N, C-alpha and C positions, 0 to 999 in steps of 0.2 A: 503494499501499498504506500502511494506517495502523496502527502498533503500536495494541495495546489498551491499553496503560499509558504513562506517563511513562519508566518505565525502559526499555521496549522504545524510546521515542523516543530516548533517549539516547544508544542504540548507532547510530543512522542518522548523525549528524554524523561516526563513524569508520568507517563502512562503504567498503570499495573493492574492487575487482574481486581484488587481489592478497593479499586477508585472509579470502577465504573459503576455509574449509579442509575442512570436512566436511559432506555433506548426510545425516542419520539418521532413519529410521524406526524405531521400536522401541515394544515393548509393555511398557508399566510395570508391568501387572497383567493378568491375564487379561480379555480385552475391553476394555483401557484404552491405546490406541494414540496415540503423538504423532509429532509431525515436527519436525525441530530442524536448524538449520543452526547449525554451530561455525565460530567466527571464529578469526582469530590475529593478533597484534599489535596488539590492541587495547590502549587505556591502562589501568593500574590503576585500578580505581574504575568500570570501564565492562565491563558484561557480556558474554563471550563468547560466548553463546547467543542465538539468536531462535527460536522457534517456537510451535507451536501452544500454546495454555495449559495449563498444569500442571494447574489445578484444572476443567478441561473437557477430558478425553479424549476420543478419537474410539472409536467402537465397533468399528471394521474396519480390516485392513491397508491396505484398497484405500482407503477414506477417508484414511486417514494419509498415503499416496503420493499422493492426488490434491492433500492438504494442502501436501505437499512440493514439488510441482510450481508451486503456486502461489506459495508462500513465495519459491521461487526465481526463476520471472518477476518476482513484486512487488520483491525485492531488485535484480534487476538494473535493473529499470525505474526505480529510486529512485536505484541508483548515477548512472545516465545522466542523471536529470534533478538530481543534485546537481553533476554534472560540470558542467553547462551553468549553473545558476542560481548556482553558487559564484563566479562570472565577476563578478557583479553585487552581492552580498552578502558580508558578513563571518560566516564561521563560528563560533559561540560554543561554547567546549568546556564543556558543563555536563554534570554528573554527576548522577545522579538516587538518591535513598534513599527508601525507604518505611518508614514506621513505621507498622503496623496498615495503614490505608488512608489514610492523609496523605502524601503525596508532596514531598519537599524537594530544590531545584534549589542544588547545590553547585558551585561555580567550581572546573573541571578545576585550575586554578594552585593553589587552597588545597591539593587534595588532593597534587600534585607536592609544595609545601613541606613538606608533612605527612611524604613519603617521604625527604625528604632529612635530617631532622632525627630522624627516630624512632629509629633507632638509639641514638643518645646520649640521647634522653629516656628510654627504657626499659630501660637498660643495667641498672640496679638494682632493677627491678621484678619480682615472681616473678611466672610465667606470661607468657601472649604479649599483644601488644597487643591481638588481638581478644577474649580473657577479660576483659582488663581494659575494653574498650570495652562490650563486652556487657553486663558488670556494673552500669558507670556507667550506660549508656542505660536498663537495667530499675529502677535508682533513681530517675533523672530521670523516666521515664514513672511509676512508683508514687507519685511525689511530686507529680506533677501531677493524676492522676487515681488514686484508690486500687485498681482493677481493673486499672491500668496500660494500657487499651486506649484511647488518647486519639483525640481527632477533631481538625480542623483548630481548632474553635472553642477547646477546650481548651488548645490550643498556644498560640494567640494570649493566650490570658489569663493564662497563665501569667507568675512572675515572669522578667524578662529574664536572671538568673543561672543560673537551672536550665535556661534554652533554650540560653544559651552553653555549659553542660555538655553538653546533648544535641547541640548542632552538633559540638563537640569527637570527642565518641563517634562521631557519623556521617563524620566525618572520618577517624577511626581505621579504622573498619570499612569505608569504602570503599578505603582503603589497603591493606585485605586482601582486598578483591574480595567482600566482605560486602555486600549492598544493600539488605537490608529486615531489620525487626525487628519481631516474632521471628524469627529464621533460620527459613525452612522447607527441610528436606530435600528435595533433587531426587533421585531415583532414577537411576543410571549408566542409559545404553543399554544394553541386552541385547546380546551379541554371537550 
């Protein structure tokens, strides 16, 4: 099984048999079906859902159920392979943040450190850390490219201080379980 994004790939390092919680097939809108596996006990900054792409829904419940079977089978194979492969290789804890279509790899220990000091840092701030970080990242993107829709090339050409501010915002957002900018609302599964 190969995830379609690096964000999906970041989940695989934390996948175990005992953290698969729920398999859901749901209709987000008429004729727009999805299959998702909900995980439990994943670290902060790692998505707790793997599934069919939100931007590419399936046209029928039957296709979504088939996708769910394939997804579960693929994840179980991935867990088995990771168990045996991990004997020989060190697993890296990397979390992924996406700005538009650019993916950034953030060390898990940096997010864990951010979690430890976050309450003290934001004690006097108005609003939430997520609001602050979203605003900061919007400013950074706007300063890099006027329309804010940055590319990898734009990011690499930006002032290092601006990039550092962007990374701080990404750390904060990952510590709030926000994985992308701009945030895309994900419809909840229908009961």
